[in-house]
N, C-alpha and C positions, 0 to 999 in steps of 0.2 A: 527448673531453674532455667531461665529465660534464655530465648534463641537472638542473640543477635539479630540484625540487618545481616553481615557477612554468613552467619552460619546457616539461614534462611536458604532451604536446598532449590526455591526458584531464584531468588539471588545472586546465589553463586553459578546458575545455569546460566542467567541471564548477562553475569557480570564475566563469565570465561567466554559465552560466547561472540558477546562482543567483541572482544581482545580477541580471538581468533580470526574475526573478520577485520582487522584492523580498525576496529572502529576504539576512538577513546570518549567514553562518555563520563558525562557530568554525574555528580551525584541527583542533580534534580532530572535529568535526561532518567538515570534507570530510576527515581523513584516516581515519576511520571509513567513511566512504561509497565511500573509492577502495578500501580492504582490504575492505568489502562484494562492491565491483564485481569484485576480483579472485578472493574467492573464487569469486564466480558463475561467471566464465571457467574454473576449474583445476576447479569441479565439475562444470560443464555437458559437459566432454571426457567422462566416464563415464556423468554421471546424465541428461542429455537437460532439464537444469532448463527451457531457452528454447528457441527455433528460431532465435537468432541466437545468432550467431557471434562476430560483430567485436567489439571490444571499442568500437570507436568508438560503433555502433551500439550497443548496451547502455544507454553511458553517455547518448544521446539517448530511446531510446524506453522506457527503462528507467527508470535514477535520474530524470532530468529530469522524464520522464512522471508517476512518481509524486511530485516535491518539487511540481511545477505544485498540486499538489492539499494539501497539508499544511496548510495556512493554514486551509481549510476546518474543520479537525479542533479549533483552537482551543478551550480551554476543556472539554475529553472529559478524564473523568475512565475509564472503562474502556473500550475499542475491542476490538473483536471484529473482524481479520478474515478472512471465511469463503473458502475455496479460497485459501489464503496462498501457495501452488507453489514459487516459489524467493524468496518474501520482498516480493512486491510489490502492495499498498504498504505493508505492516507494517510490514519492517525498516527502509525509509528514513523511513517515519511514527517508528520509533523513537527512531533515529540524531537527528531535528531535534527529538523532544519530548525527550529526557532534558537536554534544556539549556533548549531553551524553552518546553517545558509540564511540568516536572517532575515533575507528581502523576499524568499520565497513566502507564497501564498498558493493552498491548497484547497480545491473547493471541488467535495464529495459529494455525489450524485446516486440515486437511489429511486427504483419505485416502489417500494415497499415501504409502506410507513412506519412502520414499526424500527424497522434499522434506523431512518432518518431520525426519529424521536429517540433512539437509542447513542444516537451521533452525536447529537443537540446536546442529548446531556454529559456525554463527555466532554465538550467543548467547553461546558461549563464549569463542570467539576476539576478541570486541566487546567482550566484557564488558556486554551490556544488560543491567541487572539490572531495568528495563521491560517484561521480555517473557517473554512462556509460551507455550510451543509443545502442541499437542496431538494426535495422534494417530487422528482417530474421524471419521465422517461426522456435520455439522452438526445434520442432524434427530434423531441419534440420542444426542445431548450432554444429560445430566439439565440442571435448571433449580440447580443448587448456587452459580450468578452470575450474573447479568444483567447487560446492558451497555447503556450510554447512547448507544453509537454501534457500527452494527452496518457494518460495510464489504464490497467487494469491487470486484476487478480480473478482467475479461473471466470470471468465472465462471459466471453462468447467465442466463436472463431472470429480468428482474424479479420477476413473479409464483413464479419454483419460490424464487429468492431469500428473497421474503419466506413464503411457505407452510412452507420448510425450517429458517428458524431465528427466526420471531417470539416463538417460547417464549420468546427469550433478550434479546428487547428490553425493559428495563425500561421501567415507567409514563413516558412522557412520552418515552419517549427517540426516535431518530431513525437511519433509513438512509442512509448517505453512496455511492450506487453510480458508480465509475468508470467509463466509456462511452465508445466512439469517437462514430460520425456520433450525431444526435441517433436515442433510441430510439423514435420516437413510438407506432409499435405496440405494442413492449411494455407502454408507458404504459398505452394504449387495454385492456390485458387484464389490467391488475391487477387484483387481487381484491381482493371488496367489501371497506368499511373502512378503505381506505388512499388517502390523499393526494400528490399531489408537490406539495412545498413549496415548491421550486426549484427552477430550472435555471441551471446557472453553466456559460457555454463558458470553456474552457482555453486557454490559449495556451503550448504545449510550446517553449521558444525550440529553434532547428534542427531541428524535428519539422513538417513540412507534412502534415499532418491535424489534422482535427477531434477533440476532447476534451471529455467533457460531465460536470459532476459533476451527479449525479441526487439531490437530498434529500427521502426519503418517511418518511411518519409515518402512524399513526392518526389516521383522522378521530375529531374530537372528538365 
């Protein structure tokens, strides 16, 4: 007996999780997210993009984990994902934004060539016109373009994150850092001239672990 798309456990987990997060995903968004996950599973066997191997764990720990944060980016125009790795949150954000926030463009930067090769393949296969991929160290990127939001997930301590990339943050822009447990010690070590504007605790469906978004901005 063939399994319909809705009976597929991963599809069901994605749909139910998105609904729990208050996200109304279209069939196109769902199919792109599932296609991205399939590419992540396939390439991970050779490129070691993530320590997780189980597709069900990837769905919860990576896709739903990133989807839990996307609403925080509403209204953004130009987003930079630093240390984009396998595309989290950047690719998930781009898939959501293509329909939910069509004005948004997302630039993914990573120092590891095999990761940017994977991201370039994902961009092509999923036809993500709102994505740019750069293979570089973020601290060496020239200020050809600045961003109103700079983000990262499991990239670096907050002070390093800011030191390496703040030349790329436009006036009035903000950082949105995806963190696990509340990083109070990192906040205490912020470089001078920076404020935590907000901390938002996230609930990720099916994930029994702490998640926080840390919003940072220059002191006025």
